[in-house]
PDB file of N, CA, C and O in Angstrom:
ATOM      1  N   UNK A   1      -9.122  21.752  18.950  1.00  0.00           N
ATOM      2  CA  UNK A   1      -9.774  21.077  18.037  1.00  0.00           C
ATOM      3  C   UNK A   1      -9.213  20.795  16.655  1.00  0.00           C
ATOM      4  O   UNK A   1      -8.924  19.673  16.238  1.00  0.00           O
ATOM      5  N   UNK A   2      -9.075  22.087  15.907  1.00  0.00           N
ATOM      6  CA  UNK A   2      -8.476  21.976  14.635  1.00  0.00           C
ATOM      7  C   UNK A   2      -7.233  21.284  14.915  1.00  0.00           C
ATOM      8  O   UNK A   2      -7.076  20.167  14.424  1.00  0.00           O
ATOM      9  N   UNK A   3      -6.090  21.932  15.828  1.00  0.00           N
ATOM     10  CA  UNK A   3      -5.092  20.957  16.282  1.00  0.00           C
ATOM     11  C   UNK A   3      -5.138  19.378  15.965  1.00  0.00           C
ATOM     12  O   UNK A   3      -4.451  18.797  15.126  1.00  0.00           O
ATOM     13  N   UNK A   4      -6.145  18.789  16.862  1.00  0.00           N
ATOM     14  CA  UNK A   4      -6.339  17.545  16.844  1.00  0.00           C
ATOM     15  C   UNK A   4      -6.825  16.918  15.717  1.00  0.00           C
ATOM     16  O   UNK A   4      -6.674  15.703  15.591  1.00  0.00           O
ATOM     17  N   UNK A   5      -7.421  17.619  14.828  1.00  0.00           N
ATOM     18  CA  UNK A   5      -7.990  17.181  13.523  1.00  0.00           C
ATOM     19  C   UNK A   5      -6.675  17.040  12.609  1.00  0.00           C
ATOM     20  O   UNK A   5      -6.409  16.068  11.901  1.00  0.00           O
ATOM     21  N   UNK A   6      -5.946  18.144  12.758  1.00  0.00           N
ATOM     22  CA  UNK A   6      -4.607  18.485  11.883  1.00  0.00           C
ATOM     23  C   UNK A   6      -3.683  16.983  12.259  1.00  0.00           C
ATOM     24  O   UNK A   6      -3.275  16.363  11.278  1.00  0.00           O
ATOM     25  N   UNK A   7      -3.474  16.611  13.179  1.00  0.00           N
ATOM     26  CA  UNK A   7      -2.425  15.712  13.810  1.00  0.00           C
ATOM     27  C   UNK A   7      -3.243  14.530  13.645  1.00  0.00           C
ATOM     28  O   UNK A   7      -2.532  13.530  13.544  1.00  0.00           O
ATOM     29  N   UNK A   8      -4.594  14.261  13.576  1.00  0.00           N
ATOM     30  CA  UNK A   8      -5.004  12.861  13.339  1.00  0.00           C
ATOM     31  C   UNK A   8      -4.975  12.712  11.691  1.00  0.00           C
ATOM     32  O   UNK A   8      -4.731  11.610  11.199  1.00  0.00           O
ATOM     33  N   UNK A   9      -5.180  13.626  11.032  1.00  0.00           N
ATOM     34  CA  UNK A   9      -4.952  13.573   9.466  1.00  0.00           C
ATOM     35  C   UNK A   9      -3.608  13.256   9.346  1.00  0.00           C
ATOM     36  O   UNK A   9      -3.438  12.442   8.437  1.00  0.00           O
ATOM     37  N   UNK A  10      -2.544  13.598   9.935  1.00  0.00           N
ATOM     38  CA  UNK A  10      -1.364  13.177   9.583  1.00  0.00           C
ATOM     39  C   UNK A  10      -1.175  11.956  10.010  1.00  0.00           C
ATOM     40  O   UNK A  10      -0.617  11.213   9.203  1.00  0.00           O
ATOM     41  N   UNK A  11      -1.460  11.517  11.010  1.00  0.00           N
ATOM     42  CA  UNK A  11      -1.323  10.207  11.402  1.00  0.00           C
ATOM     43  C   UNK A  11      -1.887   8.964  10.583  1.00  0.00           C
ATOM     44  O   UNK A  11      -1.345   7.870  10.426  1.00  0.00           O
ATOM     45  N   UNK A  12      -3.296   9.476  10.029  1.00  0.00           N
ATOM     46  CA  UNK A  12      -3.745   8.808   9.020  1.00  0.00           C
ATOM     47  C   UNK A  12      -3.470   8.444   7.744  1.00  0.00           C
ATOM     48  O   UNK A  12      -3.816   7.412   7.168  1.00  0.00           O
ATOM     49  N   UNK A  13      -2.569   9.717   7.173  1.00  0.00           N
ATOM     50  CA  UNK A  13      -1.643   9.621   6.234  1.00  0.00           C
ATOM     51  C   UNK A  13      -0.336   8.710   6.393  1.00  0.00           C
ATOM     52  O   UNK A  13       0.180   8.071   5.476  1.00  0.00           O
ATOM     53  N   UNK A  14      -0.038   8.745   7.283  1.00  0.00           N
ATOM     54  CA  UNK A  14       1.372   8.240   7.693  1.00  0.00           C
ATOM     55  C   UNK A  14       0.998   6.839   7.666  1.00  0.00           C
ATOM     56  O   UNK A  14       1.600   6.169   6.826  1.00  0.00           O
ATOM     57  N   UNK A  15       0.098   6.203   8.430  1.00  0.00           N
ATOM     58  CA  UNK A  15      -0.435   5.071   8.383  1.00  0.00           C
ATOM     59  C   UNK A  15      -0.934   4.577   7.083  1.00  0.00           C
ATOM     60  O   UNK A  15      -0.621   3.397   6.923  1.00  0.00           O
ATOM     61  N   UNK A  16      -1.543   5.032   6.192  1.00  0.00           N
ATOM     62  CA  UNK A  16      -2.081   4.752   4.782  1.00  0.00           C
ATOM     63  C   UNK A  16      -0.433   4.760   4.153  1.00  0.00           C
ATOM     64  O   UNK A  16      -0.164   3.841   3.380  1.00  0.00           O
ATOM     65  N   UNK A  17       0.198   5.346   4.336  1.00  0.00           N
ATOM     66  CA  UNK A  17       1.911   5.237   3.520  1.00  0.00           C
ATOM     67  C   UNK A  17       2.630   4.271   3.768  1.00  0.00           C
ATOM     68  O   UNK A  17       3.322   3.758   2.888  1.00  0.00           O
ATOM     69  N   UNK A  18       2.605   3.795   5.129  1.00  0.00           N
ATOM     70  CA  UNK A  18       3.068   2.506   5.666  1.00  0.00           C
ATOM     71  C   UNK A  18       2.502   1.424   4.945  1.00  0.00           C
ATOM     72  O   UNK A  18       3.213   0.712   4.236  1.00  0.00           O
ATOM     73  N   UNK A  19       1.186   1.226   5.077  1.00  0.00           N
ATOM     74  CA  UNK A  19       0.304   0.253   4.406  1.00  0.00           C
ATOM     75  C   UNK A  19       0.791  -0.088   3.273  1.00  0.00           C
ATOM     76  O   UNK A  19       1.138  -1.219   2.933  1.00  0.00           O
ATOM     77  N   UNK A  20       0.833   1.083   2.539  1.00  0.00           N
ATOM     78  CA  UNK A  20       1.343   1.473   0.964  1.00  0.00           C
ATOM     79  C   UNK A  20       2.805   0.571   0.696  1.00  0.00           C
ATOM     80  O   UNK A  20       2.959  -0.334  -0.123  1.00  0.00           O
ATOM     81  N   UNK A  21       3.675   1.053   1.531  1.00  0.00           N
ATOM     82  CA  UNK A  21       5.020   0.608   1.215  1.00  0.00           C
ATOM     83  C   UNK A  21       5.223  -0.992   1.595  1.00  0.00           C
ATOM     84  O   UNK A  21       5.829  -1.730   0.819  1.00  0.00           O
ATOM     85  N   UNK A  22       4.672  -1.475   2.847  1.00  0.00           N
ATOM     86  CA  UNK A  22       4.646  -2.811   2.910  1.00  0.00           C
ATOM     87  C   UNK A  22       3.860  -3.830   1.946  1.00  0.00           C
ATOM     88  O   UNK A  22       4.344  -4.890   1.550  1.00  0.00           O
ATOM     89  N   UNK A  23       2.792  -3.435   1.679  1.00  0.00           N
ATOM     90  CA  UNK A  23       2.215  -3.760   0.375  1.00  0.00           C
ATOM     91  C   UNK A  23       3.041  -4.066  -0.727  1.00  0.00           C
ATOM     92  O   UNK A  23       3.133  -5.199  -1.199  1.00  0.00           O
ATOM     93  N   UNK A  24       3.677  -3.018  -1.168  1.00  0.00           N
ATOM     94  CA  UNK A  24       4.475  -2.875  -2.446  1.00  0.00           C
ATOM     95  C   UNK A  24       5.642  -3.775  -2.032  1.00  0.00           C
ATOM     96  O   UNK A  24       6.080  -4.507  -2.919  1.00  0.00           O
ATOM     97  N   UNK A  25       6.283  -3.844  -0.682  1.00  0.00           N
ATOM     98  CA  UNK A  25       7.404  -4.395  -0.848  1.00  0.00           C
ATOM     99  C   UNK A  25       6.968  -6.208  -0.707  1.00  0.00           C
ATOM    100  O   UNK A  25       7.531  -7.123  -1.308  1.00  0.00           O
ATOM    101  N   UNK A  26       6.066  -6.300   0.053  1.00  0.00           N
ATOM    102  CA  UNK A  26       5.756  -7.975   0.020  1.00  0.00           C
ATOM    103  C   UNK A  26       5.113  -8.408  -1.487  1.00  0.00           C
ATOM    104  O   UNK A  26       5.439  -9.546  -1.822  1.00  0.00           O
ATOM    105  N   UNK A  27       4.378  -7.788  -2.309  1.00  0.00           N
ATOM    106  CA  UNK A  27       4.224  -8.031  -3.466  1.00  0.00           C
ATOM    107  C   UNK A  27       5.368  -8.086  -4.468  1.00  0.00           C
ATOM    108  O   UNK A  27       5.455  -8.993  -5.296  1.00  0.00           O
ATOM    109  N   UNK A  28       6.244  -7.088  -4.369  1.00  0.00           N
ATOM    110  CA  UNK A  28       7.560  -7.195  -4.977  1.00  0.00           C
ATOM    111  C   UNK A  28       8.535  -8.322  -4.909  1.00  0.00           C
ATOM    112  O   UNK A  28       9.217  -8.715  -5.856  1.00  0.00           O
ATOM    113  N   UNK A  29       8.535  -8.852  -3.578  1.00  0.00           N
ATOM    114  CA  UNK A  29       9.301  -9.882  -3.442  1.00  0.00           C
ATOM    115  C   UNK A  29       8.879 -11.154  -3.853  1.00  0.00           C
ATOM    116  O   UNK A  29       9.693 -12.078  -3.871  1.00  0.00           O
ATOM    117  N   UNK A  30       7.578 -11.340  -4.224  1.00  0.00           N
ATOM    118  CA  UNK A  30       7.098 -12.389  -4.961  1.00  0.00           C
ATOM    119  C   UNK A  30       7.640 -12.558  -6.462  1.00  0.00           C
ATOM    120  O   UNK A  30       7.969 -11.567  -7.113  1.00  0.00           O
ATOM    121  N   UNK A  31       7.730 -14.051  -7.058  1.00  0.00           N
ATOM    122  CA  UNK A  31       8.149 -14.196  -8.190  1.00  0.00           C
ATOM    123  C   UNK A  31       6.867 -13.872  -9.103  1.00  0.00           C
ATOM    124  O   UNK A  31       5.727 -13.660  -8.690  1.00  0.00           O
ATOM    125  N   UNK A  32       7.286 -13.880 -10.374  1.00  0.00           N
ATOM    126  CA  UNK A  32       6.213 -13.921 -11.470  1.00  0.00           C
ATOM    127  C   UNK A  32       5.238 -14.992 -11.368  1.00  0.00           C
ATOM    128  O   UNK A  32       4.077 -14.729 -11.680  1.00  0.00           O
ATOM    129  N   UNK A  33       5.577 -16.310 -10.928  1.00  0.00           N
ATOM    130  CA  UNK A  33       4.743 -17.377 -11.022  1.00  0.00           C
ATOM    131  C   UNK A  33       3.648 -17.231  -9.669  1.00  0.00           C
ATOM    132  O   UNK A  33       2.466 -17.556  -9.779  1.00  0.00           O
ATOM    133  N   UNK A  34       4.174 -16.748  -8.523  1.00  0.00           N
ATOM    134  CA  UNK A  34       3.517 -16.551  -7.330  1.00  0.00           C
ATOM    135  C   UNK A  34       2.777 -15.447  -7.552  1.00  0.00           C
ATOM    136  O   UNK A  34       1.741 -15.371  -6.891  1.00  0.00           O
ATOM    137  N   UNK A  35       3.076 -14.383  -8.461  1.00  0.00           N
ATOM    138  CA  UNK A  35       1.947 -13.204  -8.579  1.00  0.00           C
ATOM    139  C   UNK A  35       1.038 -13.635  -9.407  1.00  0.00           C
ATOM    140  O   UNK A  35      -0.083 -13.150  -9.258  1.00  0.00           O
ATOM    141  N   UNK A  36       1.224 -14.594 -10.441  1.00  0.00           N
ATOM    142  CA  UNK A  36       0.061 -14.855 -11.348  1.00  0.00           C
ATOM    143  C   UNK A  36      -0.895 -16.097 -10.978  1.00  0.00           C
ATOM    144  O   UNK A  36      -1.908 -16.481 -11.561  1.00  0.00           O
ATOM    145  N   UNK A  37      -0.292 -16.581  -9.885  1.00  0.00           N
ATOM    146  CA  UNK A  37      -1.239 -17.450  -8.838  1.00  0.00           C
ATOM    147  C   UNK A  37      -2.227 -16.691  -8.302  1.00  0.00           C
ATOM    148  O   UNK A  37      -3.305 -17.220  -8.029  1.00  0.00           O
ATOM    149  N   UNK A  38      -1.984 -15.223  -8.054  1.00  0.00           N
ATOM    150  CA  UNK A  38      -2.816 -14.517  -7.297  1.00  0.00           C
ATOM    151  C   UNK A  38      -3.411 -13.595  -8.149  1.00  0.00           C
ATOM    152  O   UNK A  38      -4.176 -12.740  -7.702  1.00  0.00           O
ATOM    153  N   UNK A  39      -3.110 -13.687  -9.460  1.00  0.00           N
ATOM    154  CA  UNK A  39      -3.661 -13.145 -10.645  1.00  0.00           C
ATOM    155  C   UNK A  39      -3.364 -11.627 -10.584  1.00  0.00           C
ATOM    156  O   UNK A  39      -4.247 -10.792 -10.779  1.00  0.00           O
ATOM    157  N   UNK A  40      -2.183 -11.335 -10.326  1.00  0.00           N
ATOM    158  CA  UNK A  40      -1.647  -9.876 -10.126  1.00  0.00           C
ATOM    159  C   UNK A  40      -0.410 -10.068 -11.394  1.00  0.00           C
ATOM    160  O   UNK A  40       0.414 -10.978 -11.485  1.00  0.00           O
ATOM    161  N   UNK A  41      -0.597  -8.943 -12.260  1.00  0.00           N
ATOM    162  CA  UNK A  41       0.544  -8.958 -13.279  1.00  0.00           C
ATOM    163  C   UNK A  41       1.748  -7.727 -12.561  1.00  0.00           C
ATOM    164  O   UNK A  41       1.304  -6.650 -12.162  1.00  0.00           O
ATOM    165  N   UNK A  42       3.234  -8.033 -12.467  1.00  0.00           N
ATOM    166  CA  UNK A  42       4.066  -7.336 -12.106  1.00  0.00           C
ATOM    167  C   UNK A  42       3.725  -5.998 -12.233  1.00  0.00           C
ATOM    168  O   UNK A  42       3.654  -5.341 -11.194  1.00  0.00           O
ATOM    169  N   UNK A  43       3.478  -5.410 -13.396  1.00  0.00           N
ATOM    170  CA  UNK A  43       3.140  -4.045 -13.751  1.00  0.00           C
ATOM    171  C   UNK A  43       1.772  -3.467 -12.849  1.00  0.00           C
ATOM    172  O   UNK A  43       1.553  -2.259 -12.755  1.00  0.00           O
ATOM    173  N   UNK A  44       1.156  -4.196 -12.399  1.00  0.00           N
ATOM    174  CA  UNK A  44       0.073  -3.505 -11.412  1.00  0.00           C
ATOM    175  C   UNK A  44       0.353  -3.571 -10.088  1.00  0.00           C
ATOM    176  O   UNK A  44      -0.575  -3.333  -9.315  1.00  0.00           O
ATOM    177  N   UNK A  45       1.532  -3.869  -9.604  1.00  0.00           N
ATOM    178  CA  UNK A  45       1.973  -4.049  -8.238  1.00  0.00           C
ATOM    179  C   UNK A  45       1.630  -2.616  -7.472  1.00  0.00           C
ATOM    180  O   UNK A  45       0.948  -2.593  -6.447  1.00  0.00           O
ATOM    181  N   UNK A  46       2.216  -1.350  -8.125  1.00  0.00           N
ATOM    182  CA  UNK A  46       2.073  -0.415  -7.473  1.00  0.00           C
ATOM    183  C   UNK A  46       0.635   0.244  -7.452  1.00  0.00           C
ATOM    184  O   UNK A  46       0.246   0.911  -6.493  1.00  0.00           O
ATOM    185  N   UNK A  47      -0.079   0.020  -8.513  1.00  0.00           N
ATOM    186  CA  UNK A  47      -1.802   0.253  -8.517  1.00  0.00           C
ATOM    187  C   UNK A  47      -2.419  -0.474  -7.396  1.00  0.00           C
ATOM    188  O   UNK A  47      -3.233   0.128  -6.695  1.00  0.00           O
ATOM    189  N   UNK A  48      -2.104  -1.783  -7.132  1.00  0.00           N
ATOM    190  CA  UNK A  48      -2.639  -2.499  -6.160  1.00  0.00           C
ATOM    191  C   UNK A  48      -2.227  -2.107  -4.574  1.00  0.00           C
ATOM    192  O   UNK A  48      -2.948  -2.214  -3.582  1.00  0.00           O
ATOM    193  N   UNK A  49      -0.935  -1.651  -4.643  1.00  0.00           N
ATOM    194  CA  UNK A  49      -0.488  -1.173  -3.255  1.00  0.00           C
ATOM    195  C   UNK A  49      -0.952   0.171  -2.729  1.00  0.00           C
ATOM    196  O   UNK A  49      -1.039   0.539  -1.558  1.00  0.00           O
ATOM    197  N   UNK A  50      -1.281   0.943  -4.048  1.00  0.00           N
ATOM    198  CA  UNK A  50      -2.044   2.240  -3.685  1.00  0.00           C
ATOM    199  C   UNK A  50      -3.513   1.783  -3.171  1.00  0.00           C
ATOM    200  O   UNK A  50      -3.879   2.275  -2.103  1.00  0.00           O
ATOM    201  N   UNK A  51      -4.192   1.086  -3.687  1.00  0.00           N
ATOM    202  CA  UNK A  51      -5.538   0.610  -3.396  1.00  0.00           C
ATOM    203  C   UNK A  51      -5.519  -0.005  -1.990  1.00  0.00           C
ATOM    204  O   UNK A  51      -6.414   0.201  -1.171  1.00  0.00           O
ATOM    205  N   UNK A  52      -4.543  -0.701  -1.783  1.00  0.00           N
ATOM    206  CA  UNK A  52      -4.706  -1.392  -0.277  1.00  0.00           C
ATOM    207  C   UNK A  52      -4.417  -0.669   0.788  1.00  0.00           C
ATOM    208  O   UNK A  52      -4.616  -1.093   1.926  1.00  0.00           O
ATOM    209  N   UNK A  53      -3.766   0.856   0.454  1.00  0.00           N
ATOM    210  CA  UNK A  53      -3.368   1.909   1.416  1.00  0.00           C
ATOM    211  C   UNK A  53      -4.797   2.931   1.692  1.00  0.00           C
ATOM    212  O   UNK A  53      -4.778   3.869   2.490  1.00  0.00           O
ATOM    213  N   UNK A  54      -5.861   2.591   0.970  1.00  0.00           N
ATOM    214  CA  UNK A  54      -6.998   3.447   1.127  1.00  0.00           C
ATOM    215  C   UNK A  54      -7.664   2.975   2.122  1.00  0.00           C
ATOM    216  O   UNK A  54      -8.705   3.523   2.485  1.00  0.00           O
TER     217      UNK A  54
END
């Protein structure tokens, strides 16, 4: 059972990291005007991506 919990934890962390990377890439690809339309400043992209990964 401990091994299953460990593997499950690793899988969950990997999934969260992939979600973070996808969000970071998608938001970084937008220009400043598109980000402004979403109410996002370029300097907050990483913070927002970290929140989306949770």
